[in-house]
N, C-alpha and C positions, 0 to 999 in steps of 0.2 A: 748755827743759824738755820740750816736746812731742817734739823730736827724740830727746832722751835716753830718754824713755819708749818711743818706737817702737823704738829700738835694744835696750833691755832686754827688751821683750816679744818681739822678733824672736829675740834670743839664746836665750830660753827655748824658743820654738817650734822653733828649729833643733836645740837639744839634745834635745828630746823626740822629734823625728823619728828621731834615731839611737839613741834608747833607748826603743823601743816598750814595753818591760816596765814603764815608769813610767806608762803610760796609765791603769792602774787604781790606785786608792788603796791604797797599801801602807804598812805600818809596819816599823820595825826589828823583827825577830823577837823581840827581848827586851822590847819595849815592851808595857806593859799599858794604855797611854793610849788613850782614844777617839780615832779619827782626826781629829775636829774639836775636840779639847781646847784648842787654841791659837787658836781663832777667836772673836774678840770681835764681838758684833753690836750695832750702834746702830740700833734700829728707828725712832728719831726722824728720823735723817738718811739712813736706808737705806744704811748702809755696813757691810760685814763685813771685818774686819781679821785676817789671819793674822799673829800676832806671834811671830817667831822669837826665842827667848831670846838675850840678850846682843846684841840689835840695836835698841837704843833702845826696848825694850818699855815701860819705866817711863814714858818721855816720852810715848809714844802713848797709854798707858792714862790718863795724867793729862790729855791733850788731850781724850780722849773723855769723861772725867768733867766737865771744864769745859763741854763741848758740851751736856751734859744740862741745865745751868743750875740744878741741884738744890742745889749747895753754895755757901756764901759762902766768903771767904778763910779765915776762922777754922776753919770745918768742914773745909776742904780740907787744912789742916795736919795734922789728926788722922786723915785718911782713908787707909786702906791700899789702894793700887791693885792689890796682888797677891792680895787676898782676893776670891774670886768672890762670896761672899755679900754683901760690902759693895758691890761693883759692881752686883750685881743689885738691891740695895735702892734704887738711884737710877735704875733703868730700863735699865741695860745688861744684855745677856744673852750667853750662850755657845752656839755653834752645836750643840754636842753635847747640849744640853738640849731641843732641838726634835725633833719626830718626823720620820721620813724624808721625808714629803711637804712639810713646812715647810722642811726643809733644802734640798730641791731648789728650792723656790720662792725662797728667799733667795739661793741661789747663782746663780739665773737672772735675778733682777730687781734685786738690790742692787749697788752699786759694790763691787768686790772688790779689796782692797788687800793687798799682801804686803810685809813689811819684810825687808831682807837686809843683810848686812855681809860684808866680806872675811873668808873663812874663818879665815885666820891671826889677824887682829885679834880675831875673835870667840872663837877658842880661847884666846888669851892672856887676854882679859877674863874668860872662864869660870874659867881656872886661878887668876887673882889673886883673883877674887871668892869662889870656893868653897874654895880650899885655902890662901890666904895671908892674906887680910884680914878674914875673917868667922868668926863662930861656926860650928862644925861641926854640920850637921844630920845626921840618921840616914842618909839616902842617901849622904852624903859619907863618913861613918864606914865604911859598908859598902864604899865604893870603897877606902878606906885599908886595910881588912882584906884586900881582894883584892890590893892592891899588896904588902902584907907577905907574903902566901902565895905569890905568883907571881913577883915581880920582885926581892925583897930577900933577901940571904943571912941566915943565922941570927943573926949578930952585928950585923946592920945594919938591924934592924926599926925602923919608925917607932913611937915611943912617945908617946902622947898624955898627957903628964904632968898636964895640967889638964883632961882629958876633952874635952868639946865646946868648952871655952874655950881650948884650945891654939891660940894664934894667934901666928905662922904654924904650920901643921900639921906641917911637916917634909917634905911631899911635894915632890919636885923637879920641874922642868919635864920631865926625862926620864921620871920616874914617870908624869907626866900623859900624855905622848905615848904611852907603852906602854899606858896605860889606854884611851885613845881608839881606838887601833888594834886592841886586843884584842877580838875578837868574843864572847869569853866573859865579859867584865867586866860589872859591873852597868850597866844602862841608865840614862842620864840625858839628858833633853831639852836641857840647856844646851850640850851639845856634839854633839847629833844633827844630821844634815844637814837643811838647809832643805827639801830634796825630800821627806824623810820626814815633815816636820811640816806643810807647806803644800800638798803635792801639786800643783805647778804644771803637771804634764803632764795631770792629770785635771780641773783647774779652770782655766778661762780667766780670768786676772786682767786687770783694767782698768788697774791702776796698781802700780808697784813702787817702793818707797822704799828708798834706800840710806842707811845711817847716815852714810857719808862725805859725802853731799850733802844732809843732812837739812834744812838751812835753805832750800834751793831747793825740794826735793820737798814739804816740808810745806805750803807756801803754798796749793797747789791744794786739798788736803784741808781745811785750816782755813777756807777760804772757802765750803765747802759749807754 
């Protein structure tokens, strides 16, 4: 695992050298998110985790929740790891909530961890989760409106017969590919690039977790 980590960190370093424009923290121009929105901070264990959507994020948030020792099994079943206010209620924080001086201190002294996943697997997971298997939230309905206006002919529009409960939505994989590649489409972090979310050329990470090797990679973090 030590060799794997060295290889992953070296790959990031080499990529950043040939892309100096990534040395500064930048977001997708369409994004209104804070640059540190995806960073979970565990002050107890001094770990900061940049959690890329669709890269085992729910798993890692659950592990962080257990690490606080604040919930028993029964409480954990009702706990929503995707709600920031619930995570904060048990002692976990988010980097964007700290002032600039505290952010710099955390990023210079805490163990910095980033989750990643093969881009194609991550994209397929996002497509299935957001357009095929789940209730449609407003940002996704906005994406479907964009698909209808830009990629579908007049007689071939997607019709949400049951509104937000139209499952599956009718969005095809080709629609989704068009959406992801279209720089004028509504922004969504679930298919944004990890470089835009975790800024690995501006932040020197200590550890990179791949979804594909999560059972091996997790052991080191869980032992802290």
